[in-house]
N, C-alpha and C positions, 0 to 999 in steps of 0.2 A: 868848098861850099858846104859839104856835109858836116864838117868839123865845126863850122860857124853855126849852123842850125842847131847841132847838139849843144853847143855853148849857150845859145839863146834860150833853148828849152830849159837847161839846168839853171840859168839865172831866173827864169820865169817860175820855176818850181821853187827856188829859194825865196822868191818875193812872196809867193802864196804861203809858204810855210811861216815866213815872218809875220804876215798880215794875221793868220790864224792864231799864232803865238801871242801877238800883241793884244788880239781881242780876248783871249783866254785870260791873260794878266789883267786887262782893264776889267773884265767882268768879275774876276775873283776880288780885285781891289774895291769894286763897287760894293759887292756883297759884304766884305770886311767893314767898309765905311758904314753900310746900313746898320749892320749888328753893332757897330761901335756906337752909332747915334742912339740906337735903341737902349743900349747899355747905359748911356748917359742919362736918359729919361728914367730908367729904373734906379739909377743911383740917386737921382734927385728925389724920388719917391721915398727910398730908404732913409736918406739924410733928413726928410721931413719928421722923422720919428726919433725921440730921444731913447728908444728901447733898445737900440742896437749900436754896439761899439763899431770902431773903425775896422777891426778884424772880422767881426761878424758881417758887416756890410760887405766887404770884400769877398768873403766866404760865399754869400748868397749871389752876388753878382757873377761869381764864377759858375755856380750851379745854374743860374739863369742863361749864361751864355752857352752852357752845355745842352740846356733844353732847346735854345733858339737854333743851335748848330745842327741838332738832331732832327729839327723839323716841327717842333711845337711852335704854334703861332705866337707872335708877339702879343697880341691883344689878350690871349689866354694867360700868358706868363705875366703880364702887367696886372691883369685883374686879380689873379691869386696874391700877388705882392701887395697890391692896393687894399685888398680886404684883410690881409694878414697885419698890414700896418694899422688899419682902422680898428681891429680887434685885439691889437697888442699881442699877437702870437709870437713866442720867442723864436729867435733865429734859428735854432737847431730843429724845432718842430716844423718849420718852414722847409729847411734843407731836407728833412726826412721825406715830406711830401713831394719835393722836386725830385729826389732819388727814385720814389717809386714811379713817378711819371716818366722819367728818363729810362728806366728799365723796361717799362712797358712799350714806349716809343722805339727803343732798340730792338725789341722782339717783334716789331712790325704789328703790333696789336692796336685796337682803337683805344686812344686816350681820352676821347670826348666824355664817356660815362664817368671817367675818374675826376675830370675837370669839373663836370656838373656837380658831382658829389662833394668835391672840396668847397666850391663856392656856396652850394646849398648849406653845408654844415657852418660855414663861417657867418652866413647870413643869419642863420638861426641860433647863434652864440653856443653852438655845440662844443663840448670839451675837445681840446686839440688832440688828446690821446685817441678819443672816440673817433674822430675824423680819420686819424692815421690808421686806426684798426680796420675801419670800414673800407677805406680804399685799398688797403692791403688785401683784404678778403676779395674785394671786387677785381683786383689785378690777378689774383690767383685763379679766380674763376674764369677770366678771360684766357688765361693760359691753358687751363683744363679743356675750355671750349675749343681752342685752336688745336689741341691734341685730338679731339673727337674728330675735327675735320681732316687733319693729317692722316690720322688712321683710315678714314674712308677714302682719301685719295690714294693711299698706298694699295688699297684694293682695287684700284683702277677706275674708281667713280670720279666723274667730272661735276664739280660744284660750283655754280656761279653765285655771285653775291656774298663771297666768303665773309666780309667784314660785317654785313648785316646779320648774318647766321651766327657769327661768334658773339655779337651782343645779346642776341636772342637766347642762345644756349647758356650764356654766362648768367643771365637773369633767371633762367630755370634752375640752375645749379645753386643760385642764391635762395631759391625756393625749395631747396632740398630734394629736387627731382634727381633720382640716382644718375651718375654718369653713364651707366651701362644702358639705362632706358634711353638717354638722349643719344648714345651712339647708335642704338638700334633704330631710332627715329630717323636720323639723318641717312643712314645707310639704306633702310628700307624705302624711305620717302624718295630718296634720289633714284633708286633702282625702278620705281614704279613712275617715275617722270613727274613727281608733284612738284608744284610751284613753291617758292619761298612763301607765299601767302598761305597756302595749305599747310606747309610744315609748320608755319608760325602759329596757325589756328589749333592744330593738334598739339603743339608745343605748350600753348596756353592752357588747353584742357588738362595736360599732364601736371602743369604747375598748379593749377586749381585743386586738383585731386591730391597732390602731395601736400599743399597747405592744410587741406581738411585732414589728411592722415596725421600731420604734425599737430593739429589743433586737438585731435583726438587723443594725444598723449603717446603715439606710437614712436618707438625709437628709430633712429636713422636705419639700422640694421634690418628692423621689421618692415620699414617703408621700402628698402631695397628688395626684400624677399617678396614683397607683396607685388612690386612692379614685375619682377623677374617671372613670378609665377603666372601672371597675366600675359606676358609677352610669349612664354613658352607654350601657352594653351592655344595660340592662334598665330597664323601667318599674315593674317588680314588686319591692316591698320584700323579699319572701320570698327573692328571687334575689341581692340586692345583697351581703349578707355572704358567701354562698358565692362569689360572683364576687371579692370582695376577697381572700378566703382563697385561691383558687386563684392570683390574680395575685400574691400574696405568696409562696406556695410557689414560684412560677416565678422570682420575684426572689431568693429565697433559694438555689434551685438554682443560678442563674447565679453568685451570690456564692460559692458552695461551689466551682464550677468554677474561677473566676478567683483565689480566695485559698487553695484547697487545704482548705477547711473552715470551718465556722462554729461558733458556740457551740451546745452541746446544746439550750439553752433555746429556740432559734429553731425547732426541729423542731415542725411543727403536727400530725403524724400522730396522736399519741395525746393531744393537748392537751384539756383541759377548760374550757371558758369559765366564769368567774366568774358567779354570779347574784345576789350580795349585796354590800353595801357594809361588810361587818363588819370588814375589814381583815385577814382570815386569808389565808394564802398559798394560791394556786392552783398546781397542778403542771401541767406541760407537758412531755411527753417526759422525765419523771422528775426535771425540774429546777424548784425554786420559782420562781414569777414573781410579779410584784406583782398586787394585786387591781386589776381594772379600774376600780371606781368611785372609787379614789384613787390618784392618781398619785405616784410617788415624789417627795418633794420635800424641800426643805433643812431643814425643821423636824423631820425624822425622822433627822437625823444625831446622832451621839453628843454629849452635852454636853461643853462645854469642860473640859479637866483643870483641877483645882484647883491653886493655887500652893502649893508646899510651905512649911511654917511657916519663918520666918526663923531660928529657932534650931537648925534641923536642918543646920547648915553642918558640913562635915567638920573633925575636930580637927586641929591641926598635928602634923606628924611628930615623933616622940620623937628626942631627941639621942642 
């Protein structure tokens, strides 16, 4: 009787194992079928253009498959391909864009900022090399921002909302805020129990001041020393931005004496620090300055001029 029970139990275990195995195989096949259907749609889009050879189409489909399998959404992959076809971007430039996206996704970093920049650049007819340069820089800034968080965690700090903070820090790096200053902000702000909103607000102030320093003609090295001097002078976050502003005003005054004057936009007296990331202009001393949350970058340049039609050549002079 006991042997019979054990035999029945073994059969039951085998049946359960078979069911689990079958469901796993079915799920995998369904996923493969879904990606396969998605690739068919992408192939149709690529074939609608005469710009790509059969080899180039196969190359882009393989890159697109890598993106989909890594976790990039199909709608984002399709939109980039559609926009690239519409703007006749060559296949190798599209692949380079996909490679940057794939590397960023594989590093578990947010890809949405890159995707937005890609589609923004394509919509504005920005040169393909400029788009690649901008998203390469943004991807590198995301890596550096992640390093800042990793370093803080290694010191035992618990940080929530890491993806959001990574994007915020990456924007600040784009605005030339020194990496050391951002590392200090994350560590100090977390130790003091400040919320993401508070850290974001302080971060925007640092970005604004960094842009002002850049606008005044200060070098990257000078800006780093300016921030370091302010941070070393106080352990209180509330005093840091004020110290940076005072140091910056001193640097601008020195520059004014040495060069006989600086641009009006570097005057801090009546400046208003930006508080949002809407992209609207913020005035300082009566002169527009860039929004702190979004640094001026190469995708904001004017689109390339279109080539005049070939039939618009001047007529020969009359005899």
